[in-house]
N, CA and C of each residue as an Amber inpcrd file, in Angstrom:
protein
   186
   0.8230000  -1.1940000   0.0000000   0.0000000   0.0000000   0.0000000
   0.8650000   1.2540000   0.0000000   2.0120000   1.1760000   0.6170000
   2.8990000   2.3260000   0.6900000   3.4060000   2.7100000  -0.7010000
   3.6580000   1.7080000  -1.5270000   4.1600000   1.9510000  -2.8740000
   3.0960000   2.6480000  -3.7350000   1.8380000   2.2660000  -3.5850000
   0.7480000   2.8660000  -4.3520000   0.5560000   4.3280000  -3.9500000
   0.6680000   4.6280000  -2.6800000   0.4960000   6.0130000  -2.2400000
   1.6610000   6.8840000  -2.7120000   2.8430000   6.3030000  -2.8080000
   4.0010000   7.0390000  -3.3080000   3.8140000   7.3760000  -4.7900000
   3.3170000   6.4140000  -5.5660000   3.0540000   6.6560000  -6.9860000
   1.9620000   7.7100000  -7.1690000   0.9330000   7.6280000  -6.3390000
  -0.1480000   8.6080000  -6.4180000   0.3830000  10.0040000  -6.1000000
   1.2170000  10.1130000  -5.0880000   1.8070000  11.3990000  -4.7280000
   2.6600000  11.9510000  -5.8710000   3.4610000  11.1030000  -6.5120000
   4.2860000  11.5400000  -7.6350000   3.4310000  11.9610000  -8.8270000
   2.3320000  11.2540000  -9.0560000   1.4200000  11.6150000 -10.1340000
   0.7990000  12.9880000  -9.8850000   0.3490000  13.2310000  -8.6860000
  -0.2270000  14.5350000  -8.3310000   0.8350000  15.6220000  -8.4250000
   2.0390000  15.3500000  -7.9860000   3.1260000  16.3230000  -8.0530000
   3.4490000  16.6790000  -9.5010000   3.5050000  15.6790000 -10.3700000
   3.7610000  15.9420000 -11.7950000   2.6380000  16.7550000 -12.4120000
   1.4110000  16.4620000 -12.0210000   0.2600000  17.2000000 -12.5340000
   0.3650000  18.6740000 -12.1600000   0.6950000  18.9810000 -10.9300000
   0.8120000  20.3760000 -10.5080000   2.0290000  21.0630000 -11.1180000
   3.0720000  20.3180000 -11.3940000   4.2350000  20.9090000 -12.0690000
   3.8940000  21.3050000 -13.5000000   3.0110000  20.5590000 -14.1360000
   2.5810000  20.9140000 -15.4850000   1.6800000  22.1430000 -15.4850000
   0.9140000  22.3400000 -14.4410000   0.0030000  23.4830000 -14.3620000
   0.6880000  24.7580000 -13.8820000   1.8200000  24.6660000 -13.2920000
   2.4960000  25.8190000 -12.6870000   2.7640000  26.9480000 -13.6680000
   3.2970000  26.7090000 -14.8680000   3.5530000  27.8340000 -15.7710000
   2.2810000  28.5600000 -16.2020000   1.1830000  27.8480000 -16.3110000
  -0.0770000  28.4730000 -16.7020000  -0.5830000  29.3720000 -15.5840000
  -0.3860000  28.9740000 -14.3660000  -0.8780000  29.7400000 -13.2320000
  -0.1650000  31.0620000 -13.0400000   1.0660000  31.1860000 -13.5080000
   1.8280000  32.4050000 -13.2920000   2.0170000  33.2210000 -14.5630000
   1.2450000  32.9510000 -15.5880000   1.3750000  33.7010000 -16.8400000
   0.8450000  35.1140000 -16.6390000   1.5060000  36.0860000 -17.2620000
   1.0370000  37.4640000 -17.1780000   1.2840000  38.1550000 -18.5090000
   0.5430000  39.2030000 -18.7440000   0.6620000  39.9670000 -19.9780000
   1.8110000  40.9550000 -19.8210000   2.8230000  40.8530000 -20.6880000
   3.9530000  41.7810000 -20.6170000   3.8730000  42.8380000 -21.7110000
   2.7640000  42.8740000 -22.4430000   2.6000000  43.8730000 -23.4930000
   3.3460000  43.4790000 -24.7500000   3.7410000  44.4760000 -25.5230000
   4.4930000  44.2250000 -26.7540000   5.9500000  43.9830000 -26.3990000
   6.4720000  42.8940000 -26.8810000   7.8640000  42.5670000 -26.6170000
   8.5740000  42.5120000 -27.9510000   9.4140000  43.4660000 -28.1990000
  10.1230000  43.5190000 -29.4700000   9.4490000  44.4560000 -30.4470000
  10.0420000  44.5670000 -31.6110000   9.5560000  45.4730000 -32.6320000
   8.4150000  44.8230000 -33.4110000   7.4030000  45.6240000 -33.7300000
   6.3040000  45.1370000 -34.5550000   6.3870000  45.7830000 -35.9300000
   5.8620000  45.1010000 -36.9250000   5.9350000  45.5750000 -38.3020000
   4.5370000  45.6600000 -38.8950000   4.3090000  46.6300000 -39.7880000
   2.9920000  46.7330000 -40.4220000   2.7970000  45.6180000 -41.4570000
   1.5520000  45.3000000 -41.7170000   1.2260000  44.2880000 -42.7210000
   1.3010000  44.9440000 -44.0930000   2.0830000  44.3640000 -45.0010000
   2.2710000  44.9480000 -46.3270000   1.5510000  44.1580000 -47.4130000
   0.8030000  43.1500000 -47.0460000   0.0870000  42.3510000 -48.0310000
  -1.1690000  43.0830000 -48.4750000  -1.4910000  42.9010000 -49.7430000
  -2.7040000  43.5020000 -50.2690000  -3.9030000  42.6440000 -49.8460000
  -5.0340000  43.2970000 -49.6180000  -6.2430000  42.5940000 -49.2090000
  -6.6660000  41.6290000 -50.3180000  -6.8930000  40.3670000 -49.9680000
  -7.2010000  39.3390000 -50.9600000  -8.5070000  39.6340000 -51.6810000
  -9.4490000  40.2610000 -50.9890000 -10.7170000  40.6020000 -51.6490000
 -10.5030000  41.6320000 -52.7440000  -9.6130000  42.5840000 -52.4960000
  -9.3110000  43.5950000 -53.5120000  -8.5970000  42.9700000 -54.7090000
  -7.7070000  42.0270000 -54.4470000  -6.9910000  41.3460000 -55.5300000
  -7.9780000  40.5970000 -56.4180000  -8.8920000  39.8660000 -55.8070000
  -9.8790000  39.1000000 -56.5680000 -10.7920000  40.0280000 -57.3550000
 -11.2510000  41.0970000 -56.7130000 -12.1450000  42.0300000 -57.4050000
 -11.4290000  42.7220000 -58.5620000 -10.1660000  43.0690000 -58.3950000
  -9.4010000  43.6880000 -59.4880000  -9.2260000  42.7240000 -60.6610000
  -8.9690000  41.4500000 -60.3690000  -8.8390000  40.4610000 -61.4400000
 -10.1670000  40.2570000 -62.1650000 -11.2560000  40.2040000 -61.4030000
 -12.5690000  40.0620000 -62.0320000 -12.9030000  41.2700000 -62.8930000
 -12.5830000  42.4480000 -62.4010000 -12.8440000  43.6640000 -63.1680000
 -12.0180000  43.6770000 -64.4590000 -10.7570000  43.2620000 -64.3800000
  -9.9000000  43.2190000 -65.5700000 -10.4250000  42.1960000 -66.5780000
 -10.8820000  41.0390000 -66.0950000 -11.4560000  40.0350000 -66.9920000
 -12.7490000  40.5360000 -67.6270000 -13.5270000  41.2640000 -66.8480000
 -14.7780000  41.8100000 -67.3670000 -14.5100000  42.8610000 -68.4400000
 -13.5240000  43.7030000 -68.2230000 -13.1920000  44.7510000 -69.1850000
 -12.6250000  44.1680000 -70.4790000 -11.8620000  43.0860000 -70.3700000
 -11.2580000  42.4920000 -71.5680000 -12.2220000  41.5650000 -72.3020000
 -13.3190000  41.1940000 -71.6730000 -14.2870000  40.3010000 -72.3020000
 -13.9900000  38.8350000 -72.0800000 -12.9250000  38.5220000 -71.3760000
 -12.5600000  37.1280000 -71.1160000 -13.4780000  36.4660000 -70.0920000
 -14.2010000  37.2560000 -69.3280000 -15.0780000  36.7010000 -68.3020000
 -16.2620000  35.9710000 -68.9340000 -16.6740000  36.3890000 -70.1180000
 -17.8020000  35.7480000 -70.7910000 -17.4520000  34.3390000 -71.2570000
 -16.1780000  34.0560000 -71.4770000 -15.7490000  32.7450000 -71.9560000
 -15.6160000  31.7310000 -70.8260000 -15.6430000  32.1890000 -69.6150000
 -15.4360000  31.2980000 -68.4690000 -16.6870000  30.6130000 -68.0980000
């Protein structure tokens, strides 16, 4: 019985060791330099392609 209680204690100890970092997490704000997004909006890209196909008449063939 002593061996089973020792294993149970170690299991509980390991469980709390896994939870410890989550319990002490805090927001430190922005860390490091941030950069603006330089990608074009995908909706605008699609609409521009559709408009170009419509103007050239290729959209009717699709």
